Structures are given as structure tokens and as C-alpha cells.
N, C-alpha and C positions, 0 to 999 in steps of 0.2 A: 919669371915665376917668383910670386914673392915667397917671404920665408915662411909662412903661415900655408901655403899651398903645397912648398916643397915637404913640410911634414904631414902633411894629410889633413891640415886644418882647412875649412871653407872658409869664403869670405862672405860676409851677410851681405843680403841682396840690397841694391840701392834704392830701388822704386817699389811702391807698395803693391803694385800690379805685376811686378816683375815674375813671381811664381806662376802666373797663368800663362806666361810665354814658354817659360821652361816646362810647364806640364804638356803645351802643345807641341814643343820639339821632342820630349819625351815620347809621346803619342804617336807622333809621325814615325819618330824611330822603332816603336812597337809595331806599327802597321807595316813597314818594310820587312820587319821581321817574320810577322805572319804569313806575308805574301810569299817572300821567299821559301818559308818553310812548307806550305801547304800547296804551292804552286805545282809540286808533283804530283799532288792527287789526281789532278784534274787530266795531266798528260799521262798518266799511266797506262789507259788504253792504246795510245799510238805508241807507246815506247815498247810495250808489249808486243805488238804486231810487227814492229821492226826487227825487234831483238830476239823475237821468239822466247819469251820468258815464262817461267812458271809463276803461279801467285805468290809461291812462299819468298821467292827472291825478289817480286816487286815489295812484298811486306818488309823485307830486309832493308830495302832502299827507303821505304817512307819511315820505317820504325829504327832498328840497331844502327844502320847507316849514319844516321843523323843523331839517334838520340845518346848512345854511346859516348861520343866526343862532347856534345852538347852538356851532357850530365857532368862529366870528369873532369872537363876543363872549366866547368863553372865554379867549383870549389876554390881553385887557387886564384883565380882572376876576382872572386868575389871577396878573398881575404884581403888581395891587393887593393880592392875599392874600398875597404874599410880602412885602410892607412893612408892612401893617396887620392889625388883629385880623380874624381868619378868621372868627369867628362872626357877626359883622355881617353879613358878606358873605354868608353861607349863609342866615341867617335871612332877610335882604330878598330875596333870589333865591328862595327857597322860597315867600314870599308871594305872590310876582309870579307863579311858574309855575302856583300852584294857582288864582290868580283867573282866569289866561289859559285853564286846561281847563275852567273853568264858562262862561267867555265864548264857548268853542267851541258851546256848546248854544245860542246865540243866532243864529249865523251862519245866512244864508238860502240863500247861493250858495257856488260855488268860490272867488271871490276873498275873502269873509268869512271861511271856513275857513282860509284860506292866512293871512291876517294873525294869526290867533287862535292858528294853531299857530306862526307867527313868534314871538308873544310866549312862548308855551310854551318854545321853543327858547332864547330870551334869559334867561329866568329859570333854566331849569336849568344853563344855562352856567357859572354861579357856584358851585353847590353841589360839584360832583364834585372838580376841582382843590383847592380849599381844604381839603375833608374829607380827601383822601389825604395832604395836607401834616401835618395835625394827627395823623392816624394814624401816620404815620412817625414822627413825633416821640415818640408813646407807647410803639411797640413796635419792640424792635432788628430788625436785618435777618433774624437766624434765625427770629424768630417773627412776621415781619410778612405772609407769605403767610397765615398762618392769618387773622391780624387782617384783612387785605383781604378773604380770604374770607368770614368773618363778616359783614363790611359787603356782601359781595355777594349773601349770600343774602336781604338784603333786597329785592333787585332779583327773585329767585326770586319770593319771596312778594307782591310786586307785581304782577308779571304775573298770578299767580292771582287777586288781586283784580281788576285790570283787565280779564280774561278771563272769570272767572267771574260778578262782580257786573256787571260791564258787558254781559256777554252775557243775563242775566237780567233786568235794567234794561231793555235794548232791545227783547226780547222781550215782557215784560207792560206796558212802558209806552212808552217812545220812547228813541232814542239821545240826544236832547237831556238828558232825564233823567239819563241815565246821566253824561253830561258836568257836570251840576249837583252830583250826589251824590258823584260822586268827586273833583270838584275842589276844593270850598269846604272841607273839613275839615283840608287843607292849611295853611291860616290858622291854626289853632289851634295844629299842630305848629312853626311858625315862631315862634309866640311862647315855645313849649317851648325851643326851640332856644337863642334870644336869651337866656334867663334862666337856663339851667341849664349851658351848655356853657362848660369854664374851660380855657383854652388852655395847653398844655405849652409851655416854653422850645425855641426852635428848635434842632434837633439833639440834645435833650436824650436820647434813647434811643442815639444812637451816641457820646455822650460828646464832641460836636463843638460847635465855637465858629463863628459866623458874622459876628459884629459887624463884624470888619475888611472884609466884604466886602460889605455891604449896599448900598453904592453901584454894584455892577456895573450898566452898562446892559442894555437888553435885548438888543442885538446881540451883546454878548460873551456871555450867556448862550446865544441860540441857536448861536452858534459852538462853545462847550462841548459842548452836547447834540449837535449834529450831527457833532460829532468823535469821539463815542462810537459806534463803528462797531455795537457788539452793540444799543444803543439804536435806530438807523436800522433794523436788521433787525426788531426787535421791534416795532415801529411799522409796520413792512411786513407782518409776518406778522397784526398784528392789526387792519390794515384789511382784509385778505381775510377774516378771522374775522368781522368785523363786518359785511362785505359779505354772506355767507351768511347770518349770525345775524339782521341786520334783515331781510332778505329773507323769510326761513322764517317767523320771528313774525308779519310783518304780513301774509303772504299765505296761509300754511296754513290759516286760519279759511275764508277765500273758497275755497280749492281745494277743500277739504271739503263744502263746501256745494254748488259748483257740480258738481264730480266724483260726489260721493257721496249728495249731498240731504240732508244732516245738520243740522238746526237749530241756530240760532246758540246758545242756551242751552246745548244739550247739547254742542256743540263748546268753547265757554267754559269750561264747568265741567272737561271731561275733560282738554283740553290744559292748563288753568290748575292742575290737580292734579299732573300729569305733571311740569310744569316746577317747581313748588313744591315738591314732595315729594321727586320724583327728582333734578330738578335741585340740590336745595340739598345733596343727600347727595354728589354729584358736586362740587359746588362746594367744600363745607366738606371733606370727607374725600380727596378727590384734589388739588383745587386749593388746599387750604389745607394741614391736618394733612401729608399726604403729601408734597407740595412743601417745607415746612419741614424733615422730616425727612431728605429726602434731600438737601438744600441745605446741610445742617451737614456732610456728608462730601464735597460737591463742589458749589458755587453752581450749575454747569452744568446739574445736575438739575431746576433750576426750569423750563429750556427745554425739557429732553430729554422730559419728561412732556407738555409741550404737543405736542410733535412725534408722539408716541405717540398720543396723544388724537385730533389732527386725522385722521390716519390712519385712526382707528377710526370716526371720523364718516362717512367714503364709504360703507361698506357699510350703516351706519345710516341716511342718507338715502334710500340706495338702496332700503332694504326699506320704508319709508314711500311713497314714490312708487311702487313697484309694487304696494303692495297692492291686493286686487280689490275689496275693500270698505272703507267709512268706519271701521268697528270695528277692523278689521285695521290700518288705518293709523294710527290713533291707539294703539293696542297697540304697533305698531312703533316709534313716535315715542318711547317709553321710553327707547330705546339711546340715540339723540340727546339726550335731555333730559338724561341723565346727564352727557353730555359737552359740551353746548351752551355752559355758561357757565364750567365749571371754568378756564378760561383766566384769569378776571379776578382771581384773587388772587395768582397767579406775576406776570402783567403789571403790576398795579398796583404791586405790590412792586418790580419790579427799575426801573420807572419812577423811583421814589423814590430805591432805593438807589445808582442810575447820577447821581444829581444831588446836588452840595453840598445842605445844608438849606436854604440862602436861595434856591435855583434850583428847589425841589421843587414848588411849585404850578405854576410855569411849565413845568415837564418835564412835569407830569400835564396839563396844559393843552395843550401841543404835540401831545401823543399824542391827546388827545381832539379837538382840531382836525382832526388829520389822518384819523383812523379814523371821526369824523363825517361829514366833509365828502366823503371819498371813499368810504368803505365803507357809511356808515348812509345817505347821500345817494345815492350811486349804485345800490345794493342794490336797494331796493325799485322804483326808476323802471325800472330795466334788466329787473327780472323782468316788471312791467307792461307795457313796451314790447314787450317778446319776446312776450308773450302776446297781446297784439293783432296782432302780425306772424303769429303761428302760427294765429290764430283760423281762417281760410279752410280751413286742413289740418286742425286737430284740433276745432274748436268748442268745446263748453264744456270739453274737457280740456286746452285750449291753456296753460291755467295751471299745471296740471301737467307738460306738457312743458317750459314755461319754467322752472321750478324745478329742472332737473336742472343748473343752472349752480353750485346750491349745493356738492354733492360736489367739483366740478371746483376751486372756490375753496379748498376744504380741502386738497387736493394742494399748491398753492402755498403756501398760509399753513405747511404742515410744511415745506417747503422752506426758508421764510425764518428760522423759529425753528432748524431747525439751523445755518444760516450764522451765527447771533446766538452760539451757543456759542463759535465759534472766538476772539472776543476779550472775551469776559464777565469774565472773572477780573482781566486788565489794566484793564479799563474800570472797574471797582468800586473798584481801588485808586486809580485816577487820582482818581476822585470823591471819595474818603476823604481823600486827601492834597492835595487843591485849596486852594491858597494857602499851603501850609506852609514853601515856601520863600521867599517873600516878606518 
């Protein structure tokens, strides 16, 4: 390791196209992250049947068992990523969560699954913020939403693999085989990431230098971030988006099974294709290229398109829940799939743009901490608990009734993103000029 690397300073890319390879590898890492995170959703009916578990405990597995450790460990790991070589952190964490996913297949009860899922959360905590930081150093703020959207497409493809392959393996073999088959290949990608990622200099894409501020303490970093009012409202809005998104992704397969009687392999393939194909189009074109094109005129458009998208999600989810048959529900899901993940590009881009270079991994981790712990943590549990409470009145249709929380959350998310537009321009200027007067 060079002296620069040991001090947290990165090497400059030696080839003009090296940033695209790095983005590809980071996208692959994120895809595996999402495969392992959401694989459990398609396997819930099989696990519930074998272990005889209530819905609230399944919500615990898909929510807090993962989100608590994912959120909590993300902060110290991100702080380390702001000061040390980020590729090492990404490779180590990828290896951990891949191994932990495979270990889920060995669980024999709720407690065993809980701790295996917790280990998945710990591993996945380290890959995201470090990746955001690297991408923000490779792409300028007027191209950053597109880069982040390309990165996010890995998640759409990850859901396809998790749902389609996981559903197939569970139907043909067992849910345990699904965990083994999908978890272990990540160990090979961890080696690829370690060997081929070369880090850019921090602040390279913005022409900024941060060496004078490397010693800012953690409290000062948090004070700066939470003084950015647009950042706070973006976090609030994304908490709500994650609440509805995580709940829907994890519970929709079970709803289609209970309400409409669709088999897991069919549900997994159809939902996975919708999210991978339609979702990728929305994520890349709407949340990437369109957001960057509009933001060149006015940076606030990065948020206005999110407001519009969340409002359009309301009738989209309503059509899914009101559909009289499973096939119509899946067909109706195409519209929410188009909009469900397009927020990722603008949100991740702004979380980096609103922070100085040496705070960017921490900025991404704070965002992930709050949206994971509150949004992803409470979403599945809230839906599962509400489904249990509504079961006496709705029977097997109680889960569909509980999922009406999703469009309600979309309304509040749109309001939060609208509030963030009021101070966005001044907050970006504050981040770009940080420390210039010292």
C-alpha cells in the first residue's frame, strides 16, 4: 500500500475510461447487495409454512433484523471510508454479507434466521456509502444523477435475480437451496472488487480539495449535515419512500399468494421482470438522464421530478391493490415499478453534492442509517402487524388491506421533497465553499 493510500488519499485514475469500469464493478456489488437483501421476500411463504410463524415475526426478519444492524454499523464504517481506502471496505463487507446470506439456509428457527439476517445487514452496511463517495469523485454534479441511476439499475436487476431465481429454486428444491445458491457467488465478486477498483482523488470531479479538513470530528460533520435544511427534508422524504417501497417489495409476493393464489415461481418471475426491465427504464431515464438534464437549468428539478413521481405512485399502487385477479395485479404493478426506484439517482446524487468531499461517505451513511432504521425497519413490521390485526375482519385478504399504507406514505414523501427545494441552491453553495474562508 502506498503512503497516499494509507493516509486515506486515493490514487488518480490512469486511464480515461477507468471510471466506467469502476462504476460497473460498484453496480455489480450493489446488485448483489439487493439480491441478498430482498431474496427473503420471495421465500417468506415457504419459511412461514415450515416454521409456522406469524406475520409480525416475518416482518421482523425482513425489517429490523436487517435494518437495525445495517443502519447502525453503516455510520462508523462510513466514517472509516471517509479517511481510508474505500475499495478495501467494499470488498470485505461484500464478502461478509454474501457468506451470511448463504448461512440463512442453515437456520432452523426464527432466532437463527434473525442472527443470519443481522449479519447480512452488517456486511451490506459498508458497501453503499463507500460506493457513493467513489462515484461522486468520478462524476461531476451535472452527471452524478445519471451515474447514480446506472448504479441503482444494479438493484433492479438484483431484485429480478432474487425474485425469479429465488422463487424457482424454492419451488423446485427448497428455500434453503435458494440462500446457498444466491449467497456464495458474491465471494468471487469481492475478490474482483479488491483487485480492480482504483480510487479517484477525493473531490476530483468537482475540482475541490479536502486535505485541510481531514481532521473534522464526527460531531462537526453531523452538525454541518443537519444544518443543511434541504438535506434534512430529503432524508425525511426518502424515509417515507423506503417505508412504502420495502413494505411493498417484501409483502407483495405473499399478498399475491394469499389473495390470488399465485405460485411463488410465477410471482417471482413476473414481479422480477417488471422491476428489472420497467424499473430500470424509470431509474435510468427518469431518475438519471432526465434529472441531470433538468438540473443543468435548475438544480431544484432534481427534487421536483421526485415530487411528481411520488404523486403518480398513489394511483399506481391503488390499481395493484384493487385488481380483481393476480394477473391484473401484476399487470398494474408495471406502473409503480416504473416509478418505484427512480428516486435513487437524484437522492444519492444530492446526498453527495450537499456535503464537502471528505464528508460524503458519512453523508451517505447518515441517509442510509435513517431510511433503513425507520423506513425499511418499520415498513415491513408495520404492514405485518397491521395484517395480523385485520385478519379477524378480512381473513386471507388482511395483507392486501394493510398494504394501503403504501400510497399514504407516497403523499407525505412528495410533501417532504417539495419542502427541500426551498433551500437546495443555497445549501449546495455552502457545501462547495466549505472551509474557503478559513
